[in-house]
GUSEVO-57995 format. One record per residue (C-alpha): residue in three letters; x, y, z. Coordinates in steps of 0.02 Angstrom, whole numbers, plus 32768, in hexadecimal, padded with zeros to 4 digits. Example, Ala and Ser with C-alpha at 12.3 -4.5 7.8 and 13.67 -1.06 7.14 Angstrom:
ALA82677F1F8186;SER82AC7FCB8165;
END
This chain:
METCFCD131B0E9C;ILECFB112680ECF;GLUD04412390F3A;LEUD08A118A0F2C;PHED05511640FDF;GLUCFA2119D0FBD;GLUCF9E113B0F1A;LYSCFD6109C0F74;LYSCF4A10B40FF4;LEUCECA10CA0F69;VALCF0810310F0A;SERCF030FCA0FA9;ALACE5010030FCA;LEUCE240FDF0F14;LYSCE650F2C0F28;ASNCDE60F190FB4;GLYCD580F570F46;SERCD4D100D0F7C;TYRCCE210720F03;GLUCD2511120F50;ALACDD910E00F2B;PHECDA910B10E79;ASPCD5211590E62;ALACDEA11B70EA5;LEUCE61115A0E31;TYRCDEA11720D9F;METCDD7122C0DBF;ALACE9312410DCF;TYRCECA11DA0D38;SERCE3D11D60CB8;PROCE5C12860C74;LEUCF13125C0C5C;VALCEEB11B40C0C;GLUCE73120A0B94;ARGCEEC12960B66;PHECF7712180B48;ALACF0911A30AE0;TYRCEC512350A7B;ALACF75126E0A50;LEUCF8D11C509FA;LEUCEDF119709BC;LYSCE961242098E;ASNCDE511FC09A0;ARGCD7D12380A34;SERCD0311A50A2D;GLUCD8D11230A2B;VALCDE6117C0AB9;GLUCD4B11810B27;ASPCD2A10C80B07;LEUCDE0109E0B29;SERCDE210FD0BCD;GLNCD4110AC0C0A;ASNCD7E0FFF0BD8;VALCE2610170C30;PHECDD4104D0CD2;LEUCD4E0FC50CC6;LYSCDD70F430CB1;LEUCE350F910D43;TRPCD9B0F790DB0;GLUCD840EC60D74;ILECE370E950D9B;ARGCE470EFA0E3B;SERCE660E5F0EA6;ARGCF010E380E3E;LEUCF520EE00E62;ASPCFB60E920EF1;SERD0440E690E7C;VALD04B0F1B0E34;ASND0E10F7F0E6F;SERD0B810210E15;PHED002104C0DF3;ARGD03210D50D77;SERD09E105E0D11;TYRD0170FDA0D16;LEUCF9310560CDC;PHED00A10960C55;THRD0200FE30C16;METCF640FC80C13;VALCF4C10690BAF;ARGCFDA103D0B37;ASNCF8D0F910B18;ALACEE10FDD0AFE;ILECF29105A0A80;METCF7E0FCC0A23;ASPCED80F6D0A1E;VALCE80100409D4;LEUCF0A101A0953;SERCF040F620923;LYSCE470F700909;ARGCE6A10030897;LYSCEE50F930839;THRCF71100C0867;SERD00C0FC808B7;PROD09F102908FA;ASPD146101C08A1;ILED1A90FB1091A;ASND2470FC808B4;LEUD260107808F6;LEUD2F5109A0963;PROD2A610E709FE;GLUD34F111C0A43;ALAD367119309B0;VALD2BD11E009D1;LEUD2CE11E30A8E;LYSD36812530A86;ASPD2F912DD0A42;VALD26112CC0AB2;SERD29112830B58;SERD2C612CA0BFE;ALAD30C127B0C9B;ASPD26112870CED;VALD20A122B0C5F;LEUD28B11A10C57;SERD28411890D13;SERD1C611790D14;ILED1AD110B0C7A;ASPD22D108F0C3C;ALAD27A10B30B92;ARGD23410170B40;LYSD18110480B63;METD1A410FA0B2D;GLYD1F110B80A8D;LEUD15210580A66;ILED0E710F30A81;ILED15C11590A13;ASND15610D2098D;METD09910D9098E;ALAD09911970985;VALD114119908F3;SERD0B011140896;LEUD015118308A3;METD06A121E085B;PROD03A125807AD;GLUD0A011F8072C;GLND111128806F5;ARGD13712BB07A9;ARGD15E120607D8;LYSD1D511F50742;VALD22F1296076B;PHED23D12690824;METD27B11B80802;METD2FC11F30784;SERD33A12720802;ARGD33B1207089F;LYSD35011550863;GLUD3BC116F07CA;GLYD41712090809;ALAD3F8126A0768;SERD41313270768;HISD385139E0745;LYSD3D113C4069C;GLUD3DF130B0670;ILED32B12EB06A3;ALAD2ED137F063D;ALAD34B134305A3;SERD311128F05B8;LEUD25812BC05CE;GLYD25413500557;ILED22013CD05DD;SERD27014690625;VALD2E4146A06BB;LYSD26314DA0713;THRD1DF145306FA;VALD25513D10744;GLUD273144207DB;TYRD1B7145D07ED;HISD19313A107ED;ILED21D137A086A;SERD1E4140808DB;LYSD12F13CB08D7;ALAD163131608F4;LEUD1CE1343098B;SERD14513B309D0;THRD0C8132309C5;LEUD14112AA0A17;ARGD16B13240AA3;GLUD0B113390AC7;ILED098127D0ACE;VALD12F12640B3E;GLUD0F312EC0BB5;LYSD046129D0BBF;SERD08D11F00BDB;THRD0E712200C7B;PHED044120C0CDB;SERD06012A20D4C;VALCFB512C00D95;SERCF6A13560DEB;VALCED213420E59;HISCE7313DA0E9B;
END
């Protein structure tokens, strides 16, 4: 686990152009960045390019890291922006009309909310919901945004209550996975 003190030392060394510090940060965070990006993009090639571009940009702007209070939050913001760029190139945009608070009640924990602010998490959740299959997204939105019961959703969409339950279960499972991966807890061996 990279401790905050060790991370601050590595970031400080990176600011001064240390290749070793860059390598240590890359080795610690790139697998997590890739897992997180893959959970949203589902395209290995795009994820690999995204990860390389994020770390290349990090190297290029290393001298500006003086104003960064939290490296993890800064990296998370870079990854989020890179994911949004990829999605915009795909001509896919997240539904910004979602109410993240309604979703967060189902997938968040005190640890997650303390490590990533709710607004950023809401954006990630919005992106994840917008990438769900259409039927799952409809079911999930009717349940969480409109407050419809399973029975009401089933009647409205002409599907069974069991199908509604299946879609909600899958949607929440996907969101939990994304939230867990976005906490940036890193293990280093």
